[in-house]
C-alpha positions as CSV (number, residue, x, y, z in Angstrom):
1,M,97.5,110.5,87.2
2,K,96.0,113.8,89.3
3,I,93.3,112.6,92.3
4,S,89.9,113.7,90.7
5,L,87.7,115.9,92.9
6,T,86.1,112.8,93.5
7,G,88.7,111.5,95.3
8,L,90.2,114.9,96.5
9,S,86.1,115.1,98.5
10,L,87.1,112.2,100.1
11,V,90.7,112.9,101.8
12,K,88.9,116.2,102.7
13,A,86.1,114.5,104.3
14,Q,88.1,112.5,105.8
15,E,90.1,114.6,107.2
16,G,88.3,117.5,108.4
17,W,89.5,121.2,108.7
18,V,91.4,122.2,111.2
19,D,92.8,125.7,110.3
20,H,94.7,126.1,113.8
21,V,97.7,123.0,114.9
22,Y,96.1,120.1,116.7
23,K,97.3,116.9,117.8
24,D,96.2,113.5,116.0
25,V,95.0,110.2,115.7
26,A,98.6,109.5,116.4
27,G,99.8,112.3,118.1
28,H,101.1,114.3,115.4
29,D,100.8,117.6,115.5
30,T,98.5,118.4,112.4
31,I,96.9,121.4,110.1
32,G,94.1,122.6,107.9
33,Y,93.1,118.9,106.4
34,G,95.8,116.6,107.1
35,H,98.9,118.9,107.2
36,L,101.6,116.8,109.0
37,V,104.4,119.8,110.5
38,K,106.8,119.1,109.7
39,L,110.7,120.1,111.8
40,G,111.2,123.2,111.2
41,E,107.6,124.8,110.3
42,R,105.7,127.6,111.6
43,F,101.9,128.9,111.0
44,P,100.3,131.2,112.9
45,P,97.8,130.3,115.0
46,T,95.5,129.9,112.6
47,I,95.6,130.2,108.8
48,F,92.9,130.8,105.7
49,Y,91.5,128.0,104.1
50,E,93.4,128.8,100.8
51,Q,96.1,128.5,102.8
52,G,95.1,124.8,103.9
53,E,94.2,123.8,100.1
54,L,97.7,125.4,98.8
55,L,98.9,122.6,102.0
56,L,97.0,119.6,100.8
57,K,97.8,120.3,97.0
58,S,101.2,119.7,98.1
59,D,101.0,117.2,100.3
60,L,98.3,115.1,97.7
61,E,101.1,115.7,95.1
62,W,104.0,113.5,96.4
63,A,101.0,110.5,97.9
64,E,100.4,110.6,94.5
65,E,104.1,110.4,93.1
66,V,104.1,107.9,95.4
67,V,101.4,105.3,94.0
68,T,102.4,106.3,90.9
69,A,105.9,104.9,91.1
70,S,104.8,102.3,93.1
71,V,101.5,100.2,91.3
72,K,103.0,98.6,88.4
73,V,99.6,97.8,86.8
74,P,96.8,99.7,85.2
75,L,94.1,101.7,87.6
76,S,90.8,103.2,87.2
77,Q,90.6,106.8,88.6
78,N,88.6,105.6,91.7
79,Q,91.4,103.1,92.7
80,F,94.0,106.2,91.9
81,D,92.8,107.4,94.1
82,A,91.5,105.4,97.2
83,L,95.1,104.8,97.1
84,V,96.0,108.6,97.0
85,D,93.9,108.6,100.0
86,F,95.0,105.2,101.9
87,T,99.3,106.9,101.1
88,F,98.7,110.7,102.2
89,N,96.7,109.3,105.4
90,E,99.3,106.0,106.3
91,G,102.3,107.2,104.5
92,E,105.3,105.9,101.7
93,G,106.2,103.8,104.1
94,H,103.4,101.9,104.9
95,F,102.0,101.4,101.6
96,K,105.2,100.6,99.5
97,G,105.9,97.8,102.7
98,S,102.3,97.2,102.2
99,T,100.4,93.3,101.4
100,L,98.0,95.9,99.8
101,L,100.8,96.9,97.2
102,K,102.3,93.8,97.2
103,L,98.7,92.1,96.4
104,L,98.0,94.6,93.2
105,N,101.1,94.2,92.0
106,E,99.9,90.9,91.0
107,S,97.2,91.9,89.4
108,N,95.1,90.5,93.0
109,Y,92.3,93.6,93.0
110,I,89.9,91.9,95.1
111,G,92.2,90.4,97.4
112,A,94.3,94.1,97.6
113,S,90.7,95.5,98.3
114,G,90.7,93.3,101.2
115,E,94.0,94.8,102.7
116,F,92.8,98.1,103.6
117,K,90.2,96.8,106.4
118,K,93.6,95.9,107.4
119,W,95.1,99.5,108.5
120,V,92.9,100.6,110.7
121,Y,94.7,100.7,114.5
122,A,96.4,104.0,116.1
123,N,98.7,103.9,119.3
124,G,98.0,99.6,119.1
125,E,94.2,99.9,119.1
126,V,91.8,99.7,117.1
127,N,90.5,102.9,116.0
128,E,86.8,103.8,114.3
129,D,87.8,106.4,112.6
130,L,90.2,104.2,110.9
131,A,88.1,101.2,110.5
132,A,85.2,103.9,108.1
133,R,87.5,105.7,106.1
134,R,89.6,102.6,105.3
135,E,85.6,100.7,104.1
136,K,85.3,104.2,102.0
137,E,88.8,104.2,100.2
138,R,87.8,99.6,100.0
139,Q,84.2,101.1,98.5
140,L,85.7,103.2,95.9
141,F,88.4,101.4,95.5
142,L,86.0,98.9,94.0
143,T,83.3,101.3,92.2
144,V,83.4,100.6,88.6
145,E,83.7,103.8,87.1
146,G,81.4,104.8,84.1
């Protein structure tokens, strides 16, 4: 599966567009639509929107691959999109080690949806932006298509 336009819109809205390197809520250097600057990566003082789109596409490809490889039960497009956004934001290790994934792979979709609400902490404190993001992911995960 690939992320849909709905999922892409969710990621973009949650990440926001920043054309220069900044510190995210966890203190990591970030640019564009939430691209974590890797060791050795260099960017000009500002990047163009098109470069940010390319970074996002690349970043989402690994998140799609992680979700596809980790989930062993059928997913709707909305469920896949929500999980890709979650994985993009939280990282591969957090997703793979999560109770969310464990419950999902036990076909406990409702139980898995409740796990989104637990991933709202930054630096040991509840972060309202993360809480709002997790709720949007949860709602998308539970939205029946069609």
